[in-house]
C-alpha positions in Angstrom: -35.3 15.3 100.6 -33.3 17.9 102.5 -31.8 19.3 99.3 -35.3 19.5 97.8 -36.7 21.3 100.8 -33.8 23.8 100.8 -34.3 24.4 97.1 -38.0 25.0 97.7 -37.3 27.4 100.6 -34.9 29.4 98.5 -37.6 29.6 95.8 -40.1 30.7 98.4 -37.8 33.5 99.6 -37.1 34.7 96.1 -40.8 34.7 95.3 -41.6 36.7 98.4 -38.9 39.3 97.5 -40.2 39.6 94.0 -43.8 39.9 95.3 -42.7 42.6 97.7 -41.1 44.7 94.9 -44.1 44.4 92.6 -46.6 45.3 95.4 -44.5 48.3 96.6 -44.0 49.7 93.0 -47.6 49.2 91.9 -49.1 50.9 95.0 -46.5 53.7 94.9 -47.4 54.3 91.2 -51.1 54.8 92.0 -52.3 58.4 91.4 -53.1 60.6 94.4 -51.4 61.7 97.6 -52.1 60.1 100.9 -51.4 63.3 102.8 -53.8 65.3 100.6 -56.5 62.7 101.2 -56.0 62.9 104.9 -55.9 66.7 105.0 -58.8 67.2 102.7 -59.2 69.2 99.5 -59.2 72.5 101.3 -55.9 72.0 103.0 -53.1 74.4 102.3 -50.0 73.3 100.4 -47.8 73.9 103.4 -50.0 71.7 105.6 -50.0 68.9 103.0 -46.2 69.2 102.6 -45.7 69.0 106.4 -47.8 65.9 106.7 -46.0 64.3 103.7 -42.7 64.8 105.5 -44.2 63.4 108.8 -45.4 60.3 107.0 -42.0 59.8 105.3 -43.5 60.0 101.8 -40.9 62.6 100.7 -38.1 60.1 100.9 -36.7 58.3 97.8 -38.5 55.2 96.6 -35.6 52.9 97.4 -35.2 54.2 100.9 -39.0 53.7 101.6 -38.9 50.2 100.2 -35.9 49.2 102.4 -37.5 50.7 105.5 -40.6 48.7 104.8 -38.7 45.5 104.3 -36.7 46.2 107.5 -40.0 46.7 109.4 -41.4 43.4 108.0 -38.4 41.5 109.2 -38.7 42.8 112.8 -42.5 42.9 112.9 -42.9 46.6 112.8 -45.4 47.4 110.0 -45.7 51.1 110.8 -48.8 53.0 111.8 -52.0 53.4 109.7 -52.4 56.9 108.1 -56.1 56.9 108.9 -56.5 55.0 112.2 -53.2 56.1 113.7 -52.8 52.7 115.2 -50.1 50.0 114.5 -50.8 48.2 111.2 -49.8 44.9 112.9 -52.6 45.2 115.5 -55.2 46.1 112.8 -54.2 43.0 110.7 -54.2 40.7 113.8 -57.7 41.8 114.7 -59.0 41.1 111.2 -57.2 37.7 110.8 -59.3 36.3 113.7 -62.1 36.3 111.2 -60.5 35.9 107.8 -58.4 32.8 108.7 -61.4 30.8 110.0 -63.4 31.9 107.0 -60.7 30.7 104.6 -60.3 27.4 106.4 -64.0 26.8 106.5 -64.3 27.6 102.8 -61.5 25.2 102.0 -62.9 22.4 104.0 -66.3 22.8 102.4 -64.6 22.9 99.0 -62.6 19.7 99.6 -65.5 17.8 101.0 -67.9 18.7 98.2 -65.4 18.4 95.4 -63.9 15.0 96.4 -67.3 13.5 97.1 -68.7 14.7 93.8 -65.5 13.9 91.8 -65.1 10.3 93.2 -68.9 9.6 92.8 -69.0 10.8 89.2 -65.8 8.9 88.3 -67.2 5.7 89.9 -70.4 6.1 87.9 -68.9 7.3 84.6 -71.4 8.0 81.9 -74.4 7.1 84.1 -77.2 9.4 85.1 -75.6 10.5 88.4 -72.4 11.4 86.5 -74.3 13.6 84.0 -76.4 15.2 86.7 -73.5 16.1 89.0 -71.3 17.4 86.2 -74.2 19.6 85.0 -74.4 21.1 88.5 -70.7 21.7 88.5 -71.0 23.5 85.2 -73.6 25.8 86.7 -71.4 26.3 89.8 -68.5 27.4 87.7 -70.7 30.0 85.9 -72.0 31.5 89.2 -70.4 34.7 90.5 -69.8 34.1 94.2 -71.1 37.5 95.2 -74.4 36.9 93.3 -74.7 33.4 94.9 -74.0 35.1 98.3 -77.0 37.4 97.8 -79.2 34.4 96.9 -78.1 32.6 100.1 -79.0 35.7 102.1 -82.4 36.0 100.5 -83.2 32.3 101.2 -81.6 31.5 104.6 -81.6 35.0 106.2 -84.7 36.8 104.8 -87.1 34.0 103.9 -86.2 31.1 106.3 -84.5 33.3 108.9 -82.2 30.5 110.0 -79.0 32.6 109.8 -78.0 36.3 110.0 -77.7 38.3 106.8 -74.4 39.8 107.9 -72.1 40.8 110.7 -69.9 38.7 112.9 -70.9 37.4 116.3 -67.3 37.0 117.4 -65.7 34.2 119.4 -66.4 35.5 122.9 -69.8 33.8 123.2 -68.5 30.4 122.0 -67.4 28.7 118.7 -70.9 28.0 117.4 -72.2 31.6 117.1 -69.0 32.5 115.2 -69.3 29.5 112.9 -72.9 30.4 112.2 -71.9 33.9 111.2 -69.3 32.5 108.8 -71.4 29.7 107.3 -73.1 31.6 104.5 -69.9 33.4 103.5 -68.0 30.1 103.5 -70.5 28.4 101.3 -70.5 31.4 98.9 -66.7 31.1 98.5 -66.7 27.3 98.3 -69.3 26.6 95.7 -67.4 27.9 92.7 -64.1 26.4 93.9 -65.8 23.0 94.6 -67.3 22.9 91.2 -63.8 23.3 89.6 -62.1 20.9 91.9 -64.8 18.3 91.4 -64.2 18.2 87.7 -60.5 18.0 88.2 -60.9 15.1 90.7 -63.2 13.3 88.3 -60.7 13.6 85.4 -57.8 12.5 87.6 -59.6 9.5 89.0 -60.8 8.4 85.6 -57.3 8.6 84.3 -56.0 6.4 87.1 -58.8 3.9 86.7 -57.5 3.1 83.2 -54.0 2.2 84.5 -52.8 -1.4 84.3 -52.2 -1.7 88.1 -55.9 -1.1 88.7 -56.9 -3.9 86.4 -54.3 -6.1 88.2 -55.8 -5.3 91.6 -59.2 -6.1 90.4 -58.0 -9.4 88.8 -56.5 -10.4 92.2 -60.0 -10.2 93.7 -60.0 -6.8 95.4 -63.4 -5.2 95.5 -64.2 -2.0 93.5 -64.6 0.1 96.6 -61.2 -1.1 98.1 -59.4 -0.5 94.8 -60.9 3.0 94.5 -60.1 4.2 98.0 -56.8 2.3 98.6 -55.1 2.5 95.2 -56.8 4.9 92.9 -57.4 8.0 95.0 -53.9 8.4 96.3 -52.4 8.2 92.8 -55.0 10.7 91.5 -54.2 13.3 94.2 -51.3 15.0 92.5 -53.3 17.2 90.1 -56.0 17.6 92.8 -53.4 18.9 95.3 -52.1 21.3 92.6 -55.5 22.8 92.0 -56.2 23.0 95.8 -53.1 25.1 96.3 -54.2 27.5 93.5 -57.7 27.6 94.9 -56.5 28.7 98.3 -55.3 31.9 96.6 -58.7 32.4 94.9 -60.4 31.9 98.3 -58.2 34.6 99.9 -58.9 37.0 97.0 -62.6 36.2 97.2 -62.8 37.3 100.8 -62.4 40.9 99.7 -65.7 40.8 97.9 -67.6 38.4 100.2 -66.6 40.2 103.4 -68.1 43.3 102.0 -71.3 41.5 100.9 -71.8 40.1 104.4 -70.4 43.2 106.2 -67.7 41.1 108.0 -64.9 43.0 109.7 -62.2 40.8 108.2 -58.9 41.4 106.3 -60.7 41.8 102.9 -62.9 44.5 104.2 -59.9 46.2 105.8 -58.2 46.2 102.4 -61.3 47.6 100.7 -61.7 50.4 103.3 -58.0 51.2 103.2 -58.0 51.6 99.4 -61.0 53.9 99.6 -59.1 56.0 102.3 -55.8 55.9 100.5 -54.3 54.2 103.5 -51.6 52.6 101.4 -49.4 51.4 104.2 -52.3 49.1 105.4 -53.0 48.0 101.8 -49.3 47.2 101.2 -48.9 45.1 104.3 -52.3 43.3 103.8 -51.5 42.4 100.2 -48.0 41.2 101.2 -49.5 39.0 103.9 -52.0 37.5 101.4 -49.1 36.9 99.0 -47.0 35.2 101.7 -49.9 33.0 102.7 -50.4 31.8 99.1 -46.7 31.2 98.5 -46.4 29.2 101.8 -49.4 27.1 101.0 -48.0 26.2 97.5 -44.6 25.4 99.2 -46.4 22.9 101.5 -48.2 21.4 98.5 -44.9 21.0 96.7 -43.4 19.2 99.7 -46.4 16.9 100.0 -46.1 15.7 96.4 -43.2 13.3 97.4 -45.3 11.8 100.2 -48.5 11.5 98.3 -47.1 9.7 95.3 -44.0 7.5 95.9 -43.5 7.1 92.1 -42.3 10.7 92.0 -38.6 11.3 92.7 -37.7 14.3 94.7 -35.3 15.7 92.1 -38.2 15.7 89.5 -40.2 18.1 91.5 
């Protein structure tokens, strides 16, 4: 197991290095000049050149990349071109919202998907199976931003149960903050839950056809006990794989959803920084999202050996 974990850690580090190179090169290749954007269209060439030198944008590409990586290793992400404040503090302020939003969305996704997938597999080819799978097909086809607007019209405008946007914060207690994130979390979770429910159904149906399931039933175990004690654990490998991929989709979806609900999270910070050409903020935010995705998938890989004992560590 230790060799497997070490190998996975090395893969994780290599992936992060590759992601950092791609992120840096792609953002650096974008047209436009951050100094020119900050100074305005009427600024003189000398003023723009002086600001370019001050920001360090005149240095060679390799030097700027190595300085960025050195800063990442010591926690110094530099200062925002627009806000003039440390990027680390900007990101930390926004993560207070984005991380709970992603966790809530993932929890809703898992609860809805596993419930629907197990129910449909247990009632294969029955009316409930057909009905739930039809709903998941609709869920897959729904754009999350359009579904978010529908939720706002229903729960905020018509019923007035929840706010249409903004974030109440955590200072007044957990419940006001959760209420502010409830509609955005549902908006992000519905599409992902529809996909995961179909994967769960397929995985459970495949395991239900295995010989050991028939043997367990022949020994007198009830259908519910077989399903929850034997089938579900063996069906979790493909489900866990998709869950790891969906976490990346949830993080990417926050960029759109946070703008729909006017939430001051990491996604909105990225959107505003792109508009302001504040590439140092964009670079560090995207690198953070990439690191979170890679780490989650690393955890999923390690969990494989514990979920399914049939899998040997060297096969992973």
